[in-house]
N, C-alpha and C positions, 0 to 999 in steps of 0.2 A: 504494500500500500504506500503510495507516494503522497506526502503532504506538502503543499506549496508553502512558500515562505510566509505568505499573508495569513494562511490558516494555522501556522505553527504558533502564533501568538507574539507578543512583544519580546524584544531582546532585553535581558536583564543587564542593566548598565553597571552592575557591581562587578561583572566579569570583564576583564580586558581581553584575555585569550584563554583558550583551553588547549593544553598539550597532552598528548597521549604517549606514554612510554610502554613499550612491550618488553616483557622479561623472557621472551622466547630465546633459548640458546641450546646448543648441543655440546656435549662433553664426552670424551672417550678416554678411558684409562686402561692400560694393559700393563701387567707386571709378572715378573718371575720372582718368587720369594723362596729363599733357602734359609733354614734354621738348623743349628746344631746345638745340642745340650750335652754338657758333661755332668754326670750325676755327682752328688756330693761324695767326696773322697778326701779323707784327712782334713775335713773342715773347709773344703773349697768346692764351690760350684760355679760354673761359667756357662753362659749362653751367648752364641754368636748368631747374628741375623744379617742377611744381605738381601737387598731388594734392587732389582734392575727394572726400571719402569719408564713409561712414556705417557704423558698426559697431553691431549690435544683438545682445544675447544675453540669457540668463536666469540667468546664474550668476556673472558677474564680481564678485569682491569679496564674495561671499556666504559666510556661515558657516551651519551648520545651524540656528541660532536665528533667522536672518533670513528664512527661507522663509515666504511668506504661507500657502500651502496646498500641501503636497507632491505631491498628486495632480493638480494643474493648474498646470503650470509657466508657462503663458501669463500668469498673474497676476504673475510675476516678470520678465517680458520688458520690456526697456527699453534705452536707450543703454548701450553697454559702457563700462567704466571707461577703456578705452584709445581711446575715440572721439575722433579729432582731425579735425574737419570740413574745415579748410583747412590745407595744409602747403606751404610754399615753401622750396626749397633752391637755393642758388647756390654753385657751386664754380668756382675760377679758378686759373690758373697764369700767372705772368709769368716769362719766361726771358730772361736777359741775352744780348746778341749774342756771336758767336764772338770778335770782336776788340773789346777795350775799351781805349781810350787809345792812345798812340803808343809806349810802351815795352814791351818784351817781358816784363818782370817784371810789370807791371800787367796785361797781357793774360793771362799765365799764371794770376794769382791771381783775377782777376775774371771770367773767361769761363765760360759755361755754368752759371751759378747759377740756381736756380729758387726762386721764392717762390709758395706756394700757400695756399689757404684754403677753408674751407667756412662758409657763413653760412646759418642756417635760422630760419624763423619758423613758428609754428603757433598755432592757436586753443586755447582752454582745454579742460580735461576736464570732463565732466559729473559730477554728484554726486547722491546720493540723500538726501533729507531724511528723517530717522527720528524717530519719536515713541516714548515709553516709557509710554504710557497703556494700561492694560488695563481692559476693561469687564467687570463681573461678568455671568455668564450666557452668555458666548460662549466656545466651545471654541477657535475660531481667530479671533484678532483681529489686525488689521494692525499691523505695526511701522513701516510707511512711510506717508506721507501719501497719501490717496486723492484724486486730482485729477479724478475723474469727476463 
């Protein structure tokens, strides 16, 4: 049903303009995850984890002004801001023995203490190089470098 402008009623003067933002986006994540555990032995346990991954999307870190062309989101597809290609994490626990020293006082104070930690390494995050050059005569001009 079509309603003409006259039949739609008066325009509310309190509104200057109405903008619409769409939150439509696509994201793809693939990974290989490897984990190794060493069972507690002599008061020490260790876990090693490695992740090799790739994250691709068309909207991480974009604002409406950054879009290349709103009707073809493939033009904005690239590595996600959160893409971490390699990640290694190691966690460990060291536990003191039940009986420490020869005196009962020392044994009561120092037994069953645990020391633990987590150490992690990862590769850097990708970034998008942007330009602020506008060419006359073009309705849609790229705000990012074209590497094709």
